C-alpha positions in Angstrom: 68.6 86.3 44.6 67.6 89.7 45.5 70.0 92.5 45.6 69.0 92.6 49.3 69.5 89.0 50.2 72.7 88.7 48.3 74.0 91.6 50.3 73.1 89.8 53.4 74.7 86.8 52.6 77.5 88.5 51.5 78.0 90.2 54.8 77.7 87.0 56.7 79.8 85.2 54.6 82.8 87.8 55.1 82.4 87.6 59.1 82.4 84.1 59.0 85.1 83.1 56.8 87.1 85.8 58.4 86.5 84.1 61.4 87.4 80.9 60.4 90.6 82.1 58.5 91.9 83.8 61.7 91.3 80.7 63.8 93.1 78.4 61.5 89.8 76.6 61.1 89.7 74.2 57.9 86.6 75.5 55.7 84.9 72.7 53.8 85.0 74.2 50.2 80.9 73.0 49.7 80.3 75.7 52.5 81.5 78.5 50.4 79.9 76.9 47.0 80.0 79.5 44.3 76.8 80.6 43.6 76.3 83.4 41.0 80.0 84.4 41.5 79.1 85.2 45.2 82.8 83.1 46.3 84.7 85.5 44.0 82.6 88.5 45.7 83.5 87.2 49.2 86.9 87.0 48.3 87.5 90.7 46.9 86.0 91.7 50.0 88.3 90.0 52.5 91.1 91.2 50.4 90.1 94.8 51.4 89.0 94.0 55.0 91.1 94.9 57.7 91.5 91.4 60.1 90.1 91.5 63.1 93.6 91.8 65.2 92.5 93.3 68.4 89.8 91.3 68.6 91.9 87.9 68.1 94.3 89.3 70.3 92.0 90.3 73.1 90.0 86.7 72.9 93.2 84.7 72.7 95.3 86.4 75.1 93.5 85.4 78.0 94.8 81.5 77.9 98.4 82.5 78.8 97.0 84.0 82.3 95.2 81.0 82.8 98.2 78.8 82.4 100.0 80.9 84.9 97.2 80.6 87.3 97.2 76.7 87.0 101.0 76.6 87.2 101.0 78.7 90.8 98.0 76.7 91.9 100.1 73.4 91.3 103.3 75.2 92.4 105.0 74.0 89.5 107.6 76.2 89.7 109.0 75.3 92.8 110.5 71.7 91.6 112.2 73.5 89.0 113.9 75.8 91.3 117.3 73.1 91.3 117.4 72.9 87.4 115.6 71.5 84.3 113.4 68.3 84.4 111.6 66.5 82.0 107.6 66.3 81.8 107.7 63.0 83.8 110.2 64.1 86.5 107.6 67.1 87.2 104.8 65.1 87.1 106.3 62.8 89.8 106.9 65.7 91.8 103.9 67.0 91.6 101.7 63.8 91.8 100.0 64.1 88.7 99.7 62.6 85.1 102.3 63.5 82.8 99.8 63.2 80.0 97.8 66.0 81.3 100.8 68.1 82.4 102.6 68.4 79.2 99.9 71.1 77.6 100.4 73.1 80.3 104.1 73.0 80.2 104.2 74.0 76.5 101.6 76.7 77.3 103.8 78.5 80.1 106.8 78.1 77.6 104.7 80.0 75.1 103.9 82.5 77.8 107.2 83.4 78.7 107.5 81.3 82.2 109.2 78.5 81.3 111.7 77.3 78.8 112.2 73.9 77.1 115.5 72.4 75.4 115.6 68.7 74.7 112.4 68.1 76.2 113.7 69.4 79.6 111.9 72.1 81.1 113.3 75.4 83.0 111.9 78.2 85.2 112.7 81.4 83.3 114.6 83.7 85.2 111.8 85.8 86.4 109.6 82.8 87.0 112.6 81.3 89.5 112.5 85.0 91.0 108.7 85.4 91.9 107.1 82.0 91.5 109.3 79.5 93.6 108.0 79.0 97.1 110.4 79.8 100.2 111.6 83.2 98.2 111.2 86.3 100.2 110.0 87.5 96.5 107.8 84.8 96.1 104.5 86.2 94.5 102.5 83.0 93.8 100.7 83.1 97.0 98.2 85.3 95.2 96.7 82.6 93.4 94.0 82.4 95.4 93.2 86.1 95.3 93.6 86.1 91.1 91.0 83.2 90.8 88.4 85.1 92.8 89.0 88.1 90.9 88.8 86.7 87.5 85.8 84.7 88.4 84.2 87.9 89.4 85.3 89.7 86.3 83.0 87.4 84.2 79.9 88.9 85.9 80.6 92.6 84.5 77.8 92.1 82.0 75.2 91.0 84.6 76.6 93.3 87.2 75.5 96.1 84.6 72.5 94.8 83.8 71.5 94.4 87.4 72.8 97.4 88.6 74.3 96.1 91.4 77.7 94.0 91.9 77.0 90.0 91.1 80.3 88.7 93.0 80.0 91.0 95.8 83.0 90.8 98.4 81.2 91.2 101.2 83.8 90.4 104.5 81.1 90.2 107.0 79.4 87.0 105.2 82.5 85.2 103.8 83.9 82.0 105.2 87.0 81.9 107.4 88.3 79.8 104.8 87.5 82.5 102.0 88.8 85.4 104.4 91.9 83.6 105.0 92.5 83.1 101.1 92.0 86.8 100.3 94.1 87.9 103.2 96.8 85.4 102.3 96.6 86.7 98.8 97.1 90.5 99.7 99.8 89.4 102.1 102.0 88.0 99.4 102.4 91.2 97.9 103.0 93.6 100.8 106.8 93.3 101.0 106.9 94.3 97.5 104.6 97.6 98.7 106.9 98.5 101.6 109.9 98.5 99.3 108.4 100.5 96.8 107.4 103.2 99.4 110.7 103.2 101.2 112.1 103.9 97.8 110.4 106.8 97.4 110.2 108.4 101.2 112.3 108.2 104.1 111.3 106.2 107.3 114.3 106.6 109.3 113.8 109.6 111.4 110.1 108.5 112.4 108.9 106.5 115.5 105.2 105.9 115.2 103.2 104.4 112.2 99.6 103.9 111.8 98.6 101.1 109.4 95.2 101.9 108.2 93.3 99.1 107.1 96.3 96.9 107.5 94.9 93.6 106.7 97.2 90.8 107.3 100.0 93.6 108.7 102.3 92.5 106.1 103.1 96.3 105.3 104.0 97.0 109.1 105.7 93.7 109.7 108.2 94.9 106.7 108.8 98.6 107.4 109.2 97.9 111.0 111.8 95.4 109.9 113.6 97.6 108.0 113.5 100.5 110.3 114.2 99.0 114.0 113.3 102.5 115.8 109.8 102.1 114.0 106.8 101.2 116.0 103.4 100.3 114.2 99.8 100.3 114.8 97.6 98.4 112.3 93.8 98.9 112.6 91.1 96.7 110.9 88.0 95.2 111.3 87.0 92.6 114.2 86.9 89.9 111.6 90.3 90.8 110.3 92.2 91.3 113.0 92.4 87.5 114.4 94.1 86.7 111.0 96.2 89.7 111.4 97.5 88.3 114.6 98.6 85.3 113.1 100.9 86.9 110.6 102.3 89.1 113.1 103.2 86.2 115.3 104.4 84.1 112.6 106.7 87.1 111.4 108.1 87.4 114.9 107.2 90.9 115.0 104.8 90.8 118.0 107.4 93.3 119.8 107.2 96.1 117.2 103.6 95.8 115.8 100.5 96.4 117.8 97.1 95.6 116.4 93.8 97.5 117.1 90.4 96.4 116.1 88.4 99.5 114.8 86.2 100.4 111.8 88.5 103.2 110.3 85.5 104.8 108.3 83.1 104.9 111.3 85.1 105.0 114.5 87.1 107.6 115.6 90.7 106.6 115.9 93.0 106.9 119.1 97.0 107.4 119.6 99.2 109.8 118.0 101.3 109.1 115.1 104.4 110.3 113.0 103.1 108.9 109.7 99.9 106.7 108.3 100.3 104.6 105.4 96.9 103.0 103.6 97.8 100.4 101.0 94.9 99.7 98.6 92.0 100.8 101.0 90.6 103.8 99.5 89.8 101.8 95.9 87.5 99.9 97.8 85.4 102.7 99.2 82.8 105.2 98.5 83.8 109.1 98.1 82.0 109.8 101.4 83.8 106.7 103.1 87.2 108.1 101.6 86.6 111.4 103.3 85.8 110.0 106.6 88.7 107.6 106.8 90.9 110.8 105.8 89.4 112.7 108.5 89.7 110.0 111.2 93.5 109.6 110.3 94.3 113.5 110.2 92.7 113.5 113.9 95.6 111.3 115.1 98.5 112.4 113.2 100.9 114.7 115.0 101.2 118.3 113.4 103.5 117.8 110.3 102.6 114.1 110.1 102.3 112.6 106.5 99.7 110.2 104.8 100.8 107.8 102.4 98.1 106.4 100.1 99.1 103.2 97.9 96.2 102.7 95.5 95.5 102.5 92.1 94.7 106.0 90.4 93.2 107.2 87.1 95.0 110.1 85.3 91.9 112.9 85.1 91.3 111.4 81.4 90.2 108.4 83.0 91.7 106.6 80.1 95.4 105.8 81.9 97.1 104.2 83.3 95.4 101.1 81.3 95.6 98.6 84.1 93.7 100.9 86.5 91.3 101.5 83.9 90.8 98.0 83.1 91.0 96.7 86.9 87.6 98.8 87.5 85.9 96.3 85.8 86.9 93.9 88.8 85.7 96.6 91.5 82.3 97.1 89.6 81.6 93.3 90.3 82.7 93.0 93.7 82.1 96.3 95.3 78.9 98.7 95.4 80.9 101.9 95.1 84.9 101.1 95.1 86.8 102.0 91.9 90.3 103.4 91.2 89.4 107.3 91.6 91.1 110.1 89.6 94.0 112.2 90.9 91.7 115.3 90.9 89.6 113.4 93.3 92.3 112.6 95.6 93.5 116.1 95.7 90.0 117.4 96.6 89.5 114.8 99.4 92.9 115.5 100.8 92.6 119.4 101.0 88.9 118.8 102.3 90.1 117.0 105.4 92.8 119.4 105.9 95.9 117.9 104.3 98.3 120.2 102.4 101.4 119.4 99.8 99.8 116.9 98.0 102.1 114.5 95.6 101.3 112.0 93.6 104.0 109.5 92.3 102.9 107.2 89.5 104.8 103.8 89.6 106.6 102.4 86.5 104.9 99.3 84.8 102.5 99.5 87.8 98.7 100.6 88.1 99.4 102.2 91.5 100.4 105.3 92.8 101.8 106.4 96.0 100.0 109.7 97.1 101.4 111.6 99.6 100.1 114.6 101.7 100.8 116.2 105.0 99.0 118.0 108.2 99.9 121.5 108.7 102.0 122.1 111.7 
């Protein structure tokens, strides 16, 4: 064998054998037959090579996420609310085959969402708090949205090659069923967003709130429930507000939450408000659309009024927080222009549209930040 051919075989053999070893695959001895001392040479190089730890971790970590998604889709955690159950008892409660369910249960144990002892499975404290239907802290309702976003992200290479989003989220062409699923997914987290806003800002002296692009109205519902003096107006597109009306009625909040149909980017707003909030809105807009929205909001805020933006924000380095950096791949696939923008970009846009006293509050263990600015007196 020529030196060039020997080097090529060696490189291929090293990569192949490293992959087999890292994935725990048995390698037939014949496939690594010693030719001209090649086996010893491969082994020597492998001893010196650094294993592909990052690559292996990234390729294998997705399965726990898929297990969580399947568990929420099946509503697997709710039957375990009252205590540990066997595979058979859980499968009976869900109406599925025990043999098919069992691998998922053990995968959820490995993922840290279930425990198992004496063949009985139980929720971990975190799963019991957030994944059991009927609890106010329930987050499992977002599984439809998660499935959609993860599927979209698989198209990243195709989107970059085409120069256009290959899983574009176009509200105007979505079916009623898909739009409802999207809004249910976002609604499940609105109470937590409201709690975070109230933890950092005082709404007790305010009387009128504008929820910009409020979607399901969940944020306005939660804020007015905690502050009885507060009345809210939710503004969103005509295809969204019928769903908003349903959520508001279901929450028995009709007397404190008004719904207005308007395009917050292109239409002027009416009314007068002490405070405006926009949750996860600006990250789906282009820079020009962000500026237009901020101008329209500024027009209806009282002098001294405050705007709070709850949104994913990148540090100016663009490499942190990690979750926001990674989630930009989702935005890339579903929006023409939307993305997580940098803190400096938001500073500039708010200043350009007349706001002062910019403040950013990065949230721990959360890709979102609260951005606050004030309309001058």
